C-alpha positions in Angstrom: 0.0 0.0 0.0 1.3 3.4 -1.0 0.1 6.4 0.9 0.1 10.1 -0.3 -0.8 12.7 2.3 -1.7 16.3 1.3 -3.5 19.3 2.6 -1.0 20.8 5.0 -0.1 24.5 5.1 0.0 27.6 7.2 -3.0 28.7 9.2 -3.7 31.1 12.0 -4.7 29.8 15.4 -8.4 29.1 15.5 -8.5 28.2 11.8 -9.1 24.9 10.1 -7.4 22.5 7.6 -8.4 19.2 6.1 -5.7 16.6 5.4 -6.2 13.9 2.9 -4.4 10.6 2.5 -4.9 8.6 -0.7 -4.0 5.0 -0.8 -2.9 3.1 -3.9 -1.5 -0.3 -4.7 -2.8 -3.3 -2.7 -5.7 -1.6 -1.1 -8.1 -4.5 -0.9 -8.9 -6.0 2.5 -9.8 -4.4 5.7 -7.3 -2.2 7.4 -7.0 0.5 10.0 -5.9 4.0 9.0 -4.3 6.4 11.3 -2.8 9.8 11.6 0.3 10.6 13.6 2.2 13.8 14.0 5.7 14.8 14.9 6.6 18.2 16.1 10.2 19.5 16.0 12.3 17.9 18.7 9.5 15.6 19.8 8.6 12.0 19.3 5.9 11.0 16.8 2.5 10.8 18.5 -0.8 9.3 17.7 -3.6 11.7 16.6 -6.5 9.7 15.3 -7.5 6.4 13.7 -10.4 4.8 12.0 -11.4 1.2 11.3 -12.4 -0.2 7.9 -16.1 0.2 8.7 -15.6 3.9 9.3 -17.9 3.6 12.4 -15.2 3.3 15.0 -12.9 6.2 15.4 -10.2 7.0 18.0 -8.6 10.2 19.0 -5.8 11.4 21.3 -7.0 13.5 24.2 -5.2 16.6 22.8 -7.4 16.7 19.6 -10.7 15.2 20.8 -13.6 17.5 20.0 -11.4 19.5 17.5 -10.3 16.9 14.9 -12.5 14.5 13.0 -11.2 11.5 11.0 -13.3 9.9 8.2 -12.7 7.6 5.2 -14.1 7.0 1.8 -13.4 3.4 1.0 -14.6 3.8 -2.6 -11.9 6.5 -3.1 -9.3 4.7 -0.9 -8.9 8.0 1.0 -8.8 9.0 4.6 -9.4 12.6 5.8 -8.5 14.5 8.9 -10.6 17.6 9.5 -8.8 19.8 11.9 -10.7 22.7 13.5 -9.9 25.2 16.2 -6.2 24.7 15.5 -3.7 25.7 18.1 0.0 26.6 17.7 0.8 23.3 19.6 -0.7 21.5 16.7 2.2 22.5 14.5 3.9 19.3 13.2 4.5 17.1 10.3 1.4 14.9 10.0 1.7 11.4 8.7 -1.0 9.0 7.6 -0.5 5.3 8.1 -2.1 2.0 7.3 -2.2 -1.2 9.3 -2.8 -3.8 6.5 -2.1 -6.8 8.7 -5.8 -7.7 8.9 -5.3 -8.6 12.5 -7.8 -7.1 14.9 -6.1 -4.9 17.4 -8.0 -3.4 20.3 -5.4 -0.6 20.5 -4.8 1.4 17.4 -2.6 4.2 18.7 0.8 2.4 18.6 2.9 3.5 15.6 4.7 0.1 15.4 1.4 -1.6 14.4 1.3 0.3 11.2 3.2 -1.1 8.3 2.6 1.5 5.7 3.4 5.2 6.0 2.9 8.3 3.9 5.6 11.0 3.4 4.1 13.5 5.8 2.5 16.9 5.3 3.5 20.0 7.3 0.9 21.9 9.3 2.0 25.2 10.8 -0.3 27.1 13.1 0.7 30.7 13.8 -0.4 32.5 17.0 
C-alpha cells in the first residue's frame, strides 16, 4: 500500500485545515488507517485512527472535539478535518495504514502500522 498525504499548510490559530491521505496499490482488504504527527524535537505521537467500517474512530486527548477522522473506501482516501487549530498542533502529519488484517484493540501504537505516507507539514501561527 502506498500512501500520499496532502492538505497541510500555514493557518492562523483558530483556523481549520483538512488533510487527505490517498492509498494506492494493494488496497483490498480491511485495514485500519491512522494519523500521527511529529513536532520539532519531539517524538511521533498518535492523533487519530479509523477502522475499515468507518464507524469506530479514536482520538488522542489533545485533539478530541477538535479533529475528525473519516474515510471514503470507494476512493481509498482518509481525511483528517482539523478545527480550532492551536500553535501546539504545529507538526508534520503522517498517515499510516495497518494492513495486517489482525484485529487490534489498541490502534494508537505506531509500530502496528506497516505503511506510512511521506508527511505533510501543518504550521499554526499564533
